[in-house]
C-alpha atoms as a printed R data frame, in Angstrom:
   type eleno elety resid chain resno       x      y       z
1  ATOM     1    CA   MET     A     1   3.173  7.636   6.788
2  ATOM     2    CA   ASN     A     2   4.206  4.678   8.226
3  ATOM     3    CA   ILE     A     3   2.442  1.519   7.274
4  ATOM     4    CA   LYS     A     4   3.833 -0.238  10.333
5  ATOM     5    CA   LYS     A     5   1.919  2.281  12.601
6  ATOM     6    CA   PRO     A     6  -1.471  2.572  10.985
7  ATOM     7    CA   ALA     A     7  -3.878  5.289  11.810
8  ATOM     8    CA   ASP     A     8  -6.859  4.568  14.349
9  ATOM     9    CA   SER     A     9  -9.698  4.457  11.825
10 ATOM    10    CA   SER     A    10 -12.341  5.361  14.614
11 ATOM    11    CA   THR     A    11 -10.445  8.364  15.670
12 ATOM    12    CA   ALA     A    12  -9.656  9.339  12.004
13 ATOM    13    CA   GLN     A    13 -13.550  9.094  11.217
14 ATOM    14    CA   GLU     A    14 -14.463 11.275  14.287
15 ATOM    15    CA   GLN     A    15 -11.991 13.993  13.222
16 ATOM    16    CA   TRP     A    16 -13.118 14.019   9.908
17 ATOM    17    CA   GLN     A    17 -16.915 14.332  10.793
18 ATOM    18    CA   MET     A    18 -15.644 17.376  13.175
19 ATOM    19    CA   LEU     A    19 -13.938 18.956  10.373
20 ATOM    20    CA   TYR     A    20 -16.640 18.389   7.918
21 ATOM    21    CA   LYS     A    21 -19.282 19.900  10.302
22 ATOM    22    CA   THR     A    22 -16.931 22.686  11.411
23 ATOM    23    CA   ILE     A    23 -16.314 23.710   7.665
24 ATOM    24    CA   LEU     A    24 -20.281 23.500   6.438
25 ATOM    25    CA   HIS     A    25 -21.068 25.558   9.542
26 ATOM    26    CA   ALA     A    26 -18.362 28.213   8.591
27 ATOM    27    CA   GLY     A    27 -20.614 28.565   5.331
28 ATOM    28    CA   ALA     A    28 -17.890 26.653   3.053
29 ATOM    29    CA   ASN     A    29 -18.668 24.368   0.261
30 ATOM    30    CA   VAL     A    30 -17.359 20.617   0.608
31 ATOM    31    CA   GLU     A    31 -16.594 18.828  -2.387
32 ATOM    32    CA   PHE     A    32 -15.705 15.005  -2.285
33 ATOM    33    CA   ILE     A    33 -13.384 13.167  -4.851
34 ATOM    34    CA   GLU     A    34 -13.102  9.499  -5.483
35 ATOM    35    CA   PRO     A    35 -10.079  7.937  -4.116
36 ATOM    36    CA   VAL     A    36  -7.512  6.314  -6.568
37 ATOM    37    CA   PRO     A    37  -5.584  3.314  -5.701
38 ATOM    38    CA   ASN     A    38  -1.772  3.749  -4.886
39 ATOM    39    CA   LEU     A    39  -2.392  7.367  -4.276
40 ATOM    40    CA   PRO     A    40  -2.789  7.486  -0.065
41 ATOM    41    CA   ASP     A    41  -1.855 10.956   0.417
42 ATOM    42    CA   MET     A    42  -4.812 12.197  -1.862
43 ATOM    43    CA   VAL     A    43  -6.311 13.011   1.401
44 ATOM    44    CA   PHE     A    44  -3.882 16.084   1.967
45 ATOM    45    CA   THR     A    45  -5.776 18.207  -0.425
46 ATOM    46    CA   ALA     A    46  -4.557 21.421   1.326
47 ATOM    47    CA   ASN     A    47  -1.389 21.734  -0.900
48 ATOM    48    CA   SER     A    48  -2.865 20.375  -4.139
49 ATOM    49    CA   GLY     A    49  -3.270 23.616  -5.686
50 ATOM    50    CA   ILE     A    50  -4.833 27.265  -5.424
51 ATOM    51    CA   THR     A    51  -8.082 28.640  -6.994
52 ATOM    52    CA   TYR     A    52  -8.023 32.314  -8.244
53 ATOM    53    CA   LYS     A    53 -10.383 34.002 -10.342
54 ATOM    54    CA   ASN     A    54 -12.041 30.878 -11.743
55 ATOM    55    CA   LYS     A    55  -8.652 29.096 -12.436
56 ATOM    56    CA   VAL     A    56  -6.815 26.455 -10.531
57 ATOM    57    CA   TRP     A    57  -2.992 26.216 -10.464
58 ATOM    58    CA   VAL     A    58  -2.115 22.707  -9.670
59 ATOM    59    CA   ALA     A    59   0.732 21.578  -7.577
60 ATOM    60    CA   ASN     A    60   3.552 19.960  -9.104
61 ATOM    61    CA   PHE     A    61   4.594 17.528  -6.551
62 ATOM    62    CA   SER     A    62   8.251 16.667  -5.880
63 ATOM    63    CA   ALA     A    63   7.408 13.599  -3.834
64 ATOM    64    CA   MET     A    64   7.280 10.359  -5.971
65 ATOM    65    CA   GLN     A    65   4.227  8.875  -4.197
66 ATOM    66    CA   ARG     A    66   2.417 12.146  -4.962
67 ATOM    67    CA   GLN     A    67   3.018 13.054  -8.381
68 ATOM    68    CA   ASN     A    68   0.330 11.220 -10.032
69 ATOM    69    CA   GLU     A    69  -2.101 13.279  -8.066
70 ATOM    70    CA   SER     A    70  -1.549 16.351 -10.179
71 ATOM    71    CA   ASP     A    71  -2.741 14.520 -13.436
72 ATOM    72    CA   LEU     A    72  -6.134 14.189 -11.485
73 ATOM    73    CA   ALA     A    73  -6.878 17.877 -10.678
74 ATOM    74    CA   PRO     A    74  -9.136 19.822 -12.699
75 ATOM    75    CA   THR     A    75  -7.412 22.654 -14.649
76 ATOM    76    CA   SER     A    76 -10.574 25.089 -13.966
77 ATOM    77    CA   ARG     A    77 -13.336 25.595 -12.004
78 ATOM    78    CA   THR     A    78 -16.112 28.185 -10.430
79 ATOM    79    CA   PRO     A    79 -15.186 28.506  -7.030
80 ATOM    80    CA   HIS     A    80 -17.663 28.240  -4.527
């Protein structure tokens, strides 16, 4: 992330809509989480943890700007 080179919000929105529709079309569920101030990397959820047999193993981030994300993750859930 470089705050001097912000993302193009129009392009980002178009890309998100395409990804969202593709995931739904594939039959998967999409769950939304509320954004948290000062945690800009929450959009990168692919490496936040894994779910297996109704348990979630949450990542222990080494990057300082991501460490508080771990506290916000659920500890168990029913996969969809």
